[in-house]
MARNU-856152 format. One record per atom (N, C-alpha, C): x, z, y; residue in one letter. Coordinates in steps of 0.05 Angstrom, whole numbers, plus 5000, padded with zeros to 4 digits. Layout:
BEGIN
XZYA ...
***
This chain:
BEGIN
728152851260M 731552751244M 732452561278M 733852731298N 734052551313N 737552371307N 737852111307L 740151991303L 742252041328L 740852131350S 743052121377S 743952441378S 743252531349Q 745052821364Q 746552851351Q 747552621336K 750752681330K 752752371337K 755552431339K 756652221341K 756151941319K 756852091295F 757251981270F 756452141253F 755351991230F 753552121210F 755652131178F 756652381165V 757252331136V 755552331112V 754752101105I 752452101083I 753752111062I 753352351043A 754752271015A 751852160996A 753251920989H 750551770972H 750951800948H 748251880938R 747552000916R 748252190913R 749752410934G 750752670929G 753252580924G 754952760930A 757752750918A 759352620891A 757852320892S 757452180871S 761052180846S 761852210873A 764652080863A 765752310838A 765652550845Y 766452870829Y 763652960816Y 760752830811F 759152970793F 757252720798F 755252790771P 753452570767P 751652500790P 752052340795E 749552220817E 747152330814E 745652300839N 743852420837N 742052660831N 744852910819T 742953050810T 744353350833T 742853650826M 742653730842M 746653870841M 747753840826S 750053910826S 752253700845S 751053530850A 751853310872A 750953340894A 749153460900F 747353550921F 748953790940F 749053980916K 750354190925K 753454110936K 754754020919A 757653960924A 757553820960A 755753670961A 755953540984A 755253751012A 753453951006V 752954171029V 755154281031V 756554401005D 759154531007D 761654331020D 762254161014M 764054021031M 762953891068M 760954001068K 759454031094K 759053671106K 757453571089A 757153301099A 754653301114A 754053141134D 751453131147D 748953061134D 749252911117M 746652751107M 746852791073M 744852741057I 744952571030I 743552431032I 744952231011E 743351911005E 741752080978E 738952040973L 736851890940L 736051770939L 735551730916D 734051520905D 731251610893D 729051430895V 726651540885V 725951360870V 723751440845L 723051300828L 720751500828L 718551450810L 716251570795L 715851610770L 714551810762S 715151880731S 712051740721S 711751790703K 709251670688K 706051790700K 706652090702D 704852190713D 705152240746D 706252060754N 706652120788N 707852260801N 710352340793I 712252540806I 713752400811I 714352420841P 717052200855P 719052390841P 721352190822V 723452400819V 725652260821V 728752380817V 730452270838V 732352140814V 732451830824F 733751770797F 734051480810F 736551310801H 737251060811H 736750840799H 736650890770D 736050620754D 733150720740D 732250340743E 729550390731E 729750500699E 732550410680R 731450600665R 733650750650R 733250870630L 734351180624L 737451220612L 736850900589D 739150830585D 741850940586D 743550860610Y 745850910609Y 746051210625Y 744651360647K 745251500659K 743851810642K 742551820618T 741751910606T 742551910578T 741552160569N 741452080531N 739052010524N 736951860535G 734951700539G 735051490531G 732251340528S 732151130529S 729650990545S 729150750559G 727050650568G 726050730587G 723550590606L 723850550635L 722650910643L 723250920665V 722651270677V 720051230683V 718251010697L 715951020691L 713851040671L 715350990644D 713251040619D 713651310610D 715851500625H 716551810611H 714451990637H 714052250625T 712952500647T 715152640648T 715252720669I 716652900680I 717553180660I 715453280642S 716153390621S 718253200605S 717653050595E 719352930578E 722952850587E 722852770619M 725052720617M 727552910633M 724653200637K 726253470641K 728653530614K 728153360594K 728753470569K 731953380564K 731953200573L 734152970579L 736253070590L 738952930578D 741553050581D 742352910607D 742452900636A 743252730654A 746352800671A 747552840653G 750552900665G 752752870638G 752252810614S 754952670603S 755652510605S 752952300613W 755252100616W 757652030636W 757752270653F 759852240680F 762352420662F 761052710652H 763352800642H 762152960624H 762753190598P 761153210581P 761353570599P 763053590614K 762253870628K 759653930648K 758653710635F 755753680661F 753353580647F 754053700616K 751653630593K 749053800598K 748753990618N 746854160619N 744653990648N 746353850662E 745053690676E 741453610672E 740753720691R 737453490685R 736753340708R 735053130700I 733053010726I 731453160744I 733053100766A 731253360786A 728453140789A 726853260812T 725053180818T 724953200848T 724652980869L 724153010893L 724353240912L 721253420902R 721053750910R 722953870905R 724053970888E 725654080878E 728954060903E 729853760900I 732753730916I 731053790947I 729453770965L 728453800991L 728154080991L 726354210970E 727154530972E 728754630978E 731354430972Y 734254660955Y 736454490987Y 734754250993S 735854161029S 735054281050S 732454321046K 730554431070K 733154671093K 733354571110A 734654691135A 737654751130A 738554581100K 741254491098K 742654261108K 741654051100I 742753821110I 740853611112I 740153411126L 739553241119L 738853021102L 737552881093V 736252811072V 735552421077V 737052291063N 736151981067N 734351881041N 732051911041I 730751911012I 730051521009I 731051400993E 730151080982E 729251100965E 727050960975I 724350840948I 724950620935I 726050640917K 725950450900K 724650220895K 725350040901P 723249730899P 720949780872P 721949860857E 720449850827E 718650090826E 718650220842A 716250540852A 714050400863A 713750130883V 712850080893V 710349900883V 707549950886T 706249840882T 704149710901T 701649520893D 699349430915D 697949650920D 697549830918N 696550100912N 696150230926N 696650240960E 697250410979E 696350700973E 694750750966E 692651020968E 694651150951E 694751120932S 695551340910S 698251280898S 699651110924G 702950970916G 705251180921G 706851070920V 709751250914V 710751290943V 709351160965V 710251200998V 709151431002V 705851440992E 704651661014E 704851930989E 706251930965L 706252140955L 709352270957L 711152100975V 712852240989V 712952301022V 710752201024L 710752261055L 708452531057L 707452611037N 705352801034N 707753011027N 708952931009L 711553170999L 712953281024L 713253111043V 715053151061V 713653361085V 711953301087N 710453371103N 709053641102N 708253681065E 708153961062E 710454191070E 712854131065L 715154271072L 715954221094L 714154091116E 714754071139E 718453991142E 718953811136M 721753661139M 720753381153M 719853311171E 719753091184E 722353041193E 723253241219D 724753201232D 728253301211D 728553161178E 730453281166E 729553011151E 729452901149V 728352621127V 728552391143V 729552161131L 730351961144L 729051801114L 726651511114I 725951471089I 727951111095I 727751031071S 728950791073S 727950641052S 728950301043S 727950141023S 728449841031S 729449761009F 729849531003F 727149301002F 725449440995D 722249380991D 720549371028D 720949221036Y 720249221067Y 716349361074Y 715249331046R 712749491050R 712649711052R 714449791040V 715250231050V 714650181074V 716649961091L 717250151121L 714049971134L 712849901130E 709249721144E 708350041127E 708550151105R 706450411105R 708150591112R 709250691114V 710450861137V 709250921169V 710150671171K 708550701197K 705750641200K 704550511184K 701650541180K 700250841171K 701951021163S 700651231155S 701351431175S 702651421199R 703151511225R 703851801215R 705451781197H 706852091184H 709452011217H 710452341224P 712852301242P 715652241232P 714752091214V 718552081198V 720151841211V 722551851205K 724551621211K 724251491183K 725151161194M 726051001175M 727950821179M 728950731160A 731150531167A 730950271141A 731550081161M 731549911132M 733849791117M 733349781093L 735349631077L 735449381072L 737649201092Y 737548901095Y 736948751063Y 734748621064E 734548411040E 733748181052E 735847991041Q 735047751051Q 733047611046Q 731947601021K 729647381011K 727547431038K 727047751036Q 723747821054Q 724647781084Q 727547881087S 728947681113S 727747441124S 727447261098N 726947011119N 728546921144N 731746981145G 732846861155G 733246981188G 730747291192R 730647341214R 734347531215R 735047541234A 737647661252A 736347971252A 738648171249P 738448431251P 736348531273P 736948431300V 734848431311V 731948421310V 731248161303K 728448091304K 726548311285K 728748381268L 726948571243L 726948791255L 729548881270A 728549171283A 726249161288A 725349011307K 722848971327K 720848921313K 721248731295D 718848681272D 717348991256D 719549081246Y 718449341234Y 718449591250Y 719449531271N 719949821292N 721950041276N 723650001261I 724650211250I 726750381267I 728150591256D 729850741272D 733050731266D 734450621248A 735950501235A 735950241220A 738450191215F 738649891197F 740649931186F 740049951152N 742350021132N 743049731117N 746249751119L 746549491107L 748949551090L 749649391076N 752549361052N 754649241072N 756449411064K 758949371078K 759849031083K 759548951059K 758948581062K 758348511084K 755948521085E 754648481120E 754348441137E 757448641144L 757748801165L 759648521182L 758648311189T 760048101207T 760348181239T 761948031248E 761748181283E 760448011296E 757947781286N 756747701300N 754247911296N 753648061272W 751548281258W 753048561285W 754348641280V 755648871292V 755648851334V 755948641336K 755448591359K 751848551377K 751048491357Q 747348391365Q 747248781357Q 747348961334L 746949151332L 747349321360L 750349301368N 751649511385N 749949361412N 749649191417D 749349091444D 744949121450D 744549161435Y 741849221422Y 740949541418Y 743549671423K 743549991411K 740550001381K 742149851363I 740350031342I 742550071322I 741150411313P 744550511304P 744550381270P 746450271259F 746550201238F 748650381217F 747950441195L 748950601172L 749950341151L 752150491143V 754050221125V 754050281093V 753950201079Y 754250321056Y 755850071026Y 756850191007T 758050471002T 761350401004T 762150621022V 765550561033V 766750831025V 769350811001N 770250830996N 773350930997N 773450711018D 776450651026D 777850771050D 779450921057K 780251091083K 780150821107K 781650581100N 781550511123N 779950281122N 777950251110L 775350121107L 773850361127L 774050591125M 772250771138M 772550741160M 774850851173E 777250741193E 776150541219E 775750281200S 774850061220S 771550071227S 769250071205I 766950141202I 766550421225I 768250551230I 767250741247I 768250541278I 769850471283E 770950341299E 768750121314E 768549981293S 766149751299S 763149981312S 762950161309G 760450331322G 758550361306G 757950351281A 757150371262A 756150721269A 752950801262K 752651101266K 753051251245K 754251231220G 754551361190G 754651121169G 755551341153I 757151131132I 756251301105I 755151191081F 755251241061F 757151211040F 757551431027T 760651531014T 760051670992T 760651540968D 761451740953D 762951990946D 764952020967K 767152130981K 767352330997K 764452410994P 764952601034P 766752751043P 768952811030D 770053021033D 773052791045D 772952561034V 775152311049V 774452301076V 771652191075L 770152161107L 771152301123L 770852601116I 770452801136I 772552831147I 775152771132G 777952721144G 778552591160G 777252281154V 778052071164V 776852031191V 773952231190V 772252191223V 774352471236V 774952571227E 776052871239E 779252721251E 779652651235E 782352461250E 782552371270E 780052121266L 779751921281L 778852021314L 777052181318F 775552261331F 777652481348F 779152631333K 782352781345K 782752591360K 783752321352K 785752131372K 784852141396K 781552001398N 779951941408N 779352141435N 
***
């Protein structure tokens, strides 16, 4: 993935999640149909060590199941309804594996894989990072994937693995220990800095722009805020409404 290949990236947050149940195949297909540049998804591990695309640590709210994701096998989770919580018409949606989404996305759309801290353990050899990297390598998608996490151990392990995959830091205050974005970018040798719209201060914007560190901002659904963030120099925005952001980008760049 070359973050300089485009002026700006429209990133579908958990797919087109304003209109479809998040992190499901239908949400990602909709993002492709809307012509988003990238999808963002969340990865946890099943009981049988399969990377699954799911945000919450527990199944209770976003499926008709209950309990922790890591306490269920993939075959058990495949029987669950992962769509009705959003709308009854999505009752046949199933939890997807990372393999399924990557196989669908290949050559269609870039993918930001967020590895959830709940999936990270001290065991590096058979841990989630290695499983994700091996899958990306198997599918020959190193140039189509951006790995991100709030757990900085993930970033350390990606670099240590020497897999040619781009990395983005999701800013986490405690682990950052007072370090500014530029210092963090150097310490972890990241390719992009992902931050919450509430963290986008003038000082941080100046630092990131001065040192030419690409920054991606989440999660923005308001048109006016989208416009101001784009004008601040952001390289991309995560949004639940990729169609809205595409309209803002087209209008803004037409003006300029």
